[in-house]
Structures are given as C-alpha cells and as structure tokens.
N, C-alpha and C positions, 0 to 999 in steps of 0.2 A: 596848539595843534602839531604835532614832530612829522618830520618825512623820512623816510627809510628809502637810503641810496643800495640799489638794487645791486649786489657784486655778483651777481649769478644768474642763472634763467629757469630753475625748478619749475616744473609744469604738475598737475597734480590730473590723475585721472583715476573715475571711482565706479567701483562694481563689488564682484563677489566673488571671491575662492573659490571653486566647485574642488572637491576629492572624486574625482574621476576613477578608482574605481572601484568605489560604491554608484556611481554612474555609468560607468558600466555593467556594474551589476544590476543595476535594474533595466536595463537596458532605454534608460533615458535620450531624447535627442535632447543637445546641448547645443547653444546657437553660437555663433562666432560675438554676437553683442547680444543683451539683454536687454526687455525691459521688468514690470512689475508684472504683467500677464504673462510674460513667457516663465518667470518664478516659480508663480502660482500655479499650471500648469507644471513642469515637475516636480513638486510638492504634492502633487496630485498624484501624479503616478509613484510616487514614490512612495508614498503611502499604500496606494495599489499592492506594489512589491512586496513592502514589507511594513505592516502601521505600527512596529516600536522604532523606525527610525521618523527620525526630525528632518524641516527641510529646512533651515536656516539658524543660527546659533548667536546669540548676540554676546558681550559681554559686560558687565555691572561696571558700573562707575561714572562719573557725572560728567558726560562726553553723550550728546547728539547721535542718532545714527541715521535721521534722515539724509546728512548731505552723503552718504554713500549713493541715495537713489538721484539724486538730484543736482543740477549744477546750481550752488548757494554761492553766492558770498558774506561771512560770516566777522566780517570786521575783526578777530581776534579770538573770537566768545566763542568755542567751542559749545557750547551751549544754548547759545545764539539769543543771549542777555541784551544784545545794541542792535538790535532789526537786522533784517535780512538785507539780500540782491536777489532775486531769482534773476538766471540769467544775466549774469554780469558780462558778460561779452555785446550783452544788447543793453542793457538797462542801467541806470542809477538810480532807480526808486527804491525809497529804504521804506520798511514797511515790518510790521509784529509780527515773523513768522505764525506763532502758534493763530492767530485769528485768522488765519488766511485758510481757504479752498484745499490751497495743495496741501496745507497741514492736516484741516481735518480728514480728507481723503486717504492721506497715510492711517492715519488710528483707526478708519473702519476697515483699512485693506488688514494693519496688522491682526485687531481684533479679529476678522474671519480668518486667519492662519491661526491665531491661536487656539480658537475654540476648534477647528478643522485639526488640532494634533501638530502642525508647521514645525511650531513654535516651541521650545520645552519650559511645560508651566512655570520654573524652579530659576527663569532669567534671572531677577533680580537679586536673588539670595541666594544662590546656586557658587562655589568655589571654584567649581570646574568652568575650563579657558573655555571661551569658543572657536579655539585653536586646535585644543585638545580632542574637542566633540568631533571638530571634522577629524581631525589626525587618527581618530580612533573609530571614524566609521559611525557616528552615535548619528550625527547629521551632515548633510549633503553639503551649504557651504554657510560663511561668513561675510560679512562684508568686508568691505578694504578695499584703501587707497593704492594708490602702485604705478610703474617704471616698468620699460619693457626689462629691465633687465632681474626684477622679479619674479618675471614669468619665468623665466629663462632658469634661478636658481633654488622655484620648488619644484620642479620637476624633478632637483636630486635631494629633496627630501627622503620620509621613510614612506610614503607614498603619492603618486605623481596626484598634481594639481593642474587647476588653469583656472584664469580668470576670467570673467564674463565684462567689458567693460558694459559698466548702464552711463555712464555719459559722456563728453568728448574730452579729448585733455584740454586744460586748462592753464592760463597762468596767472594767479591773481597775488596779494598780497599776502594773504593768512597763509598759503599754499610754501609763502616763499620761508615765513619766519619760523613757520613750523618745520621745514625739511633740511634752511641752509644751517652752516655753524657758527659759532658764535658769541665769542666770550664776555661772562658771568660780569659784572659790576662789581660782582666782590670775589674775582678774581683776585688772588696776592702778589701773582706773577700776569701779568698779563700782555707785557714785552713777550717774556718767554713762549707764551699758548700763542700768540700771533707767529713767534718766529717757527714754531711746530707745525703748526698751520700751513707755511710756505713750505716749508718741507715735505710735509706729505704729497700738496699737487705740484712738488717739482722735482722729488723724487720718488721715482714708481717703484724705484725697488722698496721703501718702504709703506708705499700706501700696497705693496702686492704681500706683502709682510702681514702686514695687519687681516686684509680680505682674507687672506687664503692658506696662510702660513709659510710650511717650508716647504719646498720643491724635492719630491723625491719621498717624502716625510707625511705630509698632508695632501699633495696633489700630485698627478702627474704632469708633464704636457704632451698636448695631443698638437699642436700646432700653433707660432710663433704667439698668437697671446689666447688660446685655448688650452682648456686645464680640464683635469677629471679627478674630483675629491677622491682620497684614495680611504679603504676604512676608517683609518684613524684619525680622519677628517673630523674638528671639530668645530671645523670653520661654517656652519648652517645657516648665518644668521641673514636675513632675507632681505631686512626692509630698511639694514645701515649700512651706506657706502662711504667708504676711503678714496682720498686721492680721485683724480680726472678721468671719469666714464669711459672717453677716448681713449687710455693707453694702458688700462689698469688691465690684467688677463682675466679671463669670464670660464664658467664654467661648460661648460657641456649642458644641451644641446646650442648655444650659442655658437656662432661662427663666426668668422674671422669679418663678417659684411655685418656686424653687430656696432660696430662706431657709425657705420655710416645710417642704418636703420634707427640709432638711438636720435643720430642728428635728425632723422625726416618725422621721427614724433616729437621733436623737438619744434621743427619749422611748421608740425599741423596743428601746434595748438591753439585754440582761442585765448585773445589775452581778453583778462577784463578791462571794463573800462574805467575803474577805478584804482589800475593796478600803482601802486605805489602810494597810497594812502591808508593810515593807520588811524586810529580812533584816538583821540585821548580823552580818558574817560575822568580824568580828576576832577572835573566841575561836577557829575554826579555819581561821586564813588560810593554816596548815601543808598542812591537809588539801585545802583547797580549790585549792590549788595543783598539789598532786598530783593532786588527780580532774580534777583541769583537763589537763591532761597527757594521764592515761591516755583518756579521751573524744576529745580530739585524733586520737590514735594510734589510733583504733577507729571513730569514729561516721561520718567522710566515708564511708567504705567500703563500712559497709555502707548506709547511705540511699541512695548513688546505687547501691546494686546490684552491686557491685563484688570482693563475697567467693563464693565458689562453697558452702562449707557456711556455711550462716547460723547454727545450733545450736552449733557447734564454736565457731565466733568470738561470738558471744554468752556463753557459760560461761566463757571465757577473758577475755574484755572484762569479766564484771563479776567474777572471781575477781581480776579487779587492781582493780577499782573497790572493791571492797572490801577488797582489802591499802594502798589510797590512802588510804582512812577517808572511804569515803562513808556510810557508815552514819550515823559521828559527827557527819557535818553536816549531814545532812538530822535526825538528833533533836537538832542544836542551832535547827534551823532552828523541829522541831514546838515546842519548849520555850518559845521566844521567839515564837511565832504561838500557842499556849496561854494567855500570861500576857496576849497581846496582846486573845484575843477576850473573855477572864475577864474585862479592865477593861469588855468593851463591852455586859455581861449586864447 
C-alpha cells in the first residue's frame, strides 16, 4: 500500500460551464448553484427558444462524466474501476458505482435528455470538442471541474461564460493527484525539474511570465496584481496555473481581493475521510485490465443516453463486470483502505 504525502491543498468543485450569451438570448433563468433538475429546466427552455441548440455537450474519451454531477471519490480511476465512495467527506464505504441507484437514475436521466434533443446524438463519435460546441453557441453548457480563478479567466475568452457549481468544494486524494505538479519517474533530470518548480514558486516574475506573457505586449496593468489581456494575448489558458496563485497577477474581473477569496474557498472545502490514501492495484492488475475493458464497452453509451433499454443494459453491464472481477478489485481496495484507516485511529 502506498501513501501520498500532501505538499499542497488542491481542492475541486464540479459543475457546468454555461455560455451566458446563449443563456441571455434565450432568456434563461441561471441559478448561482445548480441541480440536475435545474439543468433540465434550462434545457427545456432553450429548446423552446431554439430547437437546433443542444443543452449540454460531452467529450468523447475514456473518462466518465458522472463525477461532475455528484461528490464521488474514485481512488484514482477516472472510469471508476476501483469502486467509489459517494459523499466521501461523510463515508468510507466502497461500492460498485455501476450497480448503484445513483448511476441507474443518472442513466435514465441522460436517456431522457437524449430523447429530448438536449444532448448531441453524435457524442460518441464526433471530433467536435464540447468546449467548441459551447464556444460556438451550439450547446448551452458542458461539465467541468473548477476553482475560483477559472471563473475569472473564462470571462475574458471569446464569449462570456459562467460556472454553475453542482457539488461542494472537496479536498480528496484523486483531485490532488490530478491537479498538482509531479516529476515523472522517466525524467532524465529530476533534480533540474525540481529546481525549476522551486523557482516557479519562489520567483513571481517567472510565474507571471508563463501565466500572462510580457507586460504592455500581452497585457496591461490595471492595479498592483490585476491585469487586462491585450488583443495580442494568446494566454487564454484557463485550467493550467503556474506559481503561487496568491501572488501572481490575475485577469479582470478579478480584484485585489482575489487572494482572500481564494483562501475562503480553500477553507470552505469539505475534507474527504480518505484524504491521503491511494490504492495500489498491483495485486489485481489482471482484473483491473478486464474491468476497464468492460466499462469502456458499456458506460459511454449509457451515460450519453444512447441506450434504449437502460435496465437491460445495466444488468448485462454488471454481469460482465462481475465476470471481469470488479468485486475482487473492490475487495482489495477495501482491504487496503481499512488497514490505512486503522493506522490512523
């Protein structure tokens, strides 16, 4: 069993990113926080305004989308092959997500959305990115995870956008693994890489150069730590951040209060009861490979609403998962987790 030493406090909140220009044109009521029922109401209103528009766009790929709508710890498997814990700030129970009522209800909901024309029917095969569909006003929103800085940066892109939270801020291991810098074991010069990371976080000039470019070329200064990008700026990155975010410059509409807002967000985060634990799947590597293949065969079509008989597909799906060994994988994960928790009592 491996342990993760936490060298920072990454936290994650999930929801949907909305094209506000399209929302305003359709005269939609946009809440500050969002539920699946709220989304469905917005999609219905959008269809009434313009039948050719979609409510939500999804990415093709090997990652599940359900984690954008519920608080789930996946223990490092983006497709939930290791078992999951729902509400991880309150529970340490591991279960097969695909056999849960939550997953069944979600698949029925997306089936309804697909039948209503809220989801693009070519979601599994298209080469069009979900971000492109939203940016070009073909779809109202897409699922995303985010931090406060991303809300600011989105508003400086080609169309005004807003992120609607659907989960609480949560600090959990898989978010830390995904969001923090790391030096790969294959690095030829790990010491130099570490030196650069130290420089990045100790010299704000380096962080600002990578984040925003050159002053008066790519941006102009509005106040000591707030800037406005120029027309020549290609620094429209939203989800990658360099350096200490409490000290680097931020784009309008951020204010000098941003560091305090970021700290308040950090302090408001729920803490997963398994924060710091990571699953070592080596003992069940064969089963994990087989489970991954089964999930890749069934989950995307179910989650995008493309399966007509949801219950029949879920039954077949879970039978295939059991045959592939998902219960053995979850049992091994539970064994390691229980031992990890016992060490901390």
